[in-house]
C-alpha positions as CSV (number, residue, x, y, z in Angstrom):
1,X,-8.5,-23.8,-47.5
2,X,-8.5,-22.6,-43.3
3,X,-9.8,-19.4,-42.5
4,X,-9.2,-16.4,-42.2
5,X,-8.8,-14.4,-38.6
6,X,-7.9,-10.4,-39.4
7,X,-6.0,-9.6,-36.8
8,X,-5.0,-6.0,-37.9
9,X,-4.6,-3.8,-40.9
10,X,-2.6,-0.5,-41.3
11,X,-2.1,1.1,-44.3
12,X,0.6,3.5,-45.4
13,X,0.6,6.8,-47.6
14,X,2.4,6.2,-51.2
15,X,6.0,5.5,-50.7
16,X,7.4,8.1,-52.6
17,X,6.3,10.5,-50.0
18,X,8.5,8.3,-47.3
19,X,10.9,8.1,-50.0
20,X,11.6,11.5,-51.2
21,X,12.2,13.2,-48.0
22,X,14.0,16.1,-48.2
23,X,14.0,15.3,-51.9
24,X,16.5,13.0,-51.4
25,X,16.0,9.7,-53.1
26,X,18.0,6.6,-51.5
27,X,17.0,2.6,-50.7
28,X,18.9,2.3,-48.0
29,X,17.6,5.2,-45.6
30,X,14.3,3.9,-43.8
31,X,10.9,4.0,-44.9
32,X,8.6,3.0,-42.5
33,X,11.1,3.4,-39.7
34,X,10.5,-0.9,-39.0
35,X,13.5,-3.0,-39.6
36,X,11.5,-6.2,-41.0
37,X,9.3,-3.8,-42.5
38,X,11.7,-1.6,-44.4
39,X,13.3,-5.0,-45.6
40,X,10.5,-6.6,-46.8
41,X,9.8,-3.5,-48.7
42,X,12.8,-2.6,-50.2
43,X,13.4,-7.1,-51.7
44,X,9.7,-5.6,-53.3
45,X,10.7,-2.6,-54.7
46,X,13.7,-3.9,-56.4
47,X,11.9,-7.1,-58.3
48,X,9.4,-4.6,-59.1
49,X,11.3,-2.4,-62.1
50,X,8.8,-1.7,-65.0
51,X,5.2,-1.5,-62.5
52,X,3.0,1.3,-62.1
53,X,4.7,3.9,-59.7
54,X,1.5,5.2,-58.3
55,X,1.7,2.4,-54.6
56,X,0.7,2.2,-51.6
57,X,1.8,-0.2,-49.1
58,X,-0.5,-2.8,-47.0
59,X,0.6,-4.6,-44.0
60,X,-1.9,-7.4,-42.8
61,X,-1.5,-9.5,-40.1
62,X,-3.4,-12.9,-39.9
63,X,-4.6,-15.7,-38.4
64,X,-5.6,-18.9,-40.5
65,X,-4.1,-20.7,-43.9
66,X,-0.8,-19.1,-45.6
67,X,-3.2,-17.1,-47.6
68,X,-5.5,-14.8,-46.1
69,X,-8.7,-15.1,-48.1
70,X,-11.4,-12.6,-48.0
71,X,-9.7,-9.8,-45.8
72,X,-10.3,-6.6,-47.4
73,X,-7.8,-4.2,-49.4
74,X,-9.8,-1.6,-50.9
75,X,-12.6,-2.3,-52.3
76,X,-11.7,-5.6,-53.0
77,X,-11.3,-9.0,-51.1
78,X,-8.4,-10.9,-51.5
79,X,-8.8,-14.6,-53.0
80,X,-5.6,-15.8,-53.9
81,X,-2.0,-15.5,-54.5
82,X,-0.1,-15.9,-57.9
83,X,3.4,-16.4,-58.3
84,X,3.8,-13.4,-56.1
85,X,0.8,-11.6,-57.3
86,X,-1.8,-10.8,-55.2
87,X,-5.4,-11.4,-56.8
88,X,-9.1,-10.3,-56.3
89,X,-11.4,-13.3,-58.3
90,X,-9.5,-12.2,-61.9
91,X,-8.4,-9.1,-60.6
92,X,-4.7,-7.9,-60.0
93,X,-4.2,-6.3,-57.0
94,X,-0.6,-5.7,-56.3
95,X,2.4,-7.9,-55.1
96,X,3.6,-9.1,-51.6
97,X,6.3,-10.6,-49.8
98,X,6.1,-12.5,-46.4
99,X,6.7,-11.4,-43.2
100,X,6.0,-13.9,-40.9
101,X,5.1,-17.1,-42.4
102,X,3.2,-19.2,-39.4
103,X,2.9,-23.0,-41.9
104,X,0.0,-24.1,-43.2
105,X,-1.8,-24.8,-39.8
106,X,-5.4,-23.1,-38.6
107,X,-3.7,-21.3,-36.0
108,X,-0.3,-20.1,-37.5
109,X,-0.6,-16.2,-37.6
110,X,1.2,-14.6,-40.5
111,X,1.7,-10.8,-41.6
112,X,2.5,-9.5,-45.4
113,X,3.5,-7.1,-46.6
114,X,1.3,-5.8,-49.8
115,X,2.3,-3.3,-52.5
116,X,-0.9,-2.6,-54.1
117,X,-0.4,-1.3,-57.6
118,X,-3.9,-1.8,-58.8
119,X,-4.2,2.0,-59.9
120,X,-8.3,1.6,-58.9
121,X,-7.5,0.2,-55.8
122,X,-4.6,2.9,-54.9
123,X,-7.5,5.7,-55.7
124,X,-9.5,3.6,-52.7
125,X,-7.5,3.2,-50.3
126,X,-6.4,7.3,-50.6
127,X,-10.3,8.1,-50.5
128,X,-10.3,5.0,-47.4
129,X,-7.2,6.9,-45.9
130,X,-9.2,10.9,-45.9
131,X,-12.3,9.8,-44.4
132,X,-10.5,7.4,-41.8
133,X,-8.4,10.8,-40.8
134,X,-11.8,13.0,-40.9
135,X,-12.9,10.9,-38.5
136,X,-10.1,10.6,-36.3
137,X,-10.0,14.2,-36.2
138,X,-14.2,14.1,-35.1
139,X,-13.5,10.7,-32.9
140,X,-10.0,11.6,-31.8
141,X,-7.0,10.2,-32.9
142,X,-7.0,7.0,-30.7
143,X,-10.8,5.4,-30.2
144,X,-12.1,1.5,-30.0
145,X,-15.5,2.7,-32.0
146,X,-15.9,-0.3,-34.7
147,X,-14.1,0.2,-37.6
148,X,-10.9,2.3,-36.8
149,X,-7.8,0.7,-38.4
150,X,-5.1,0.1,-35.8
151,X,-2.3,2.9,-35.8
């Protein structure tokens, strides 16, 4: 199995905060302001009838094999992808859709949208977001400090 070289990871707020702007729910309306990500989000959302409403969105970009083994999501580490599910060992993290598929080679570049539906992971992402916001407020909005997340 090829190694995973994480290029970027972006965590987005709870989707309902983006979807229900102005008190409206309109699936045709942009959510992320990026057509590619919006399209993949809406595709996943349509397939998630019956899934928990509590979720966060994570977009990861990496170089390596098709499975982002070792990439941290909340307090879990991705170990496999199974039938549209993202797994950390025996723990379900959420569902995914590929935005960019760079093939099976070790130098392939990939991008994936993950809807995190595991309540413990959603809560961990929320806590991480609060900690990042506090760090940005202290250091400033743009930083190259270790551990800084790209915007």
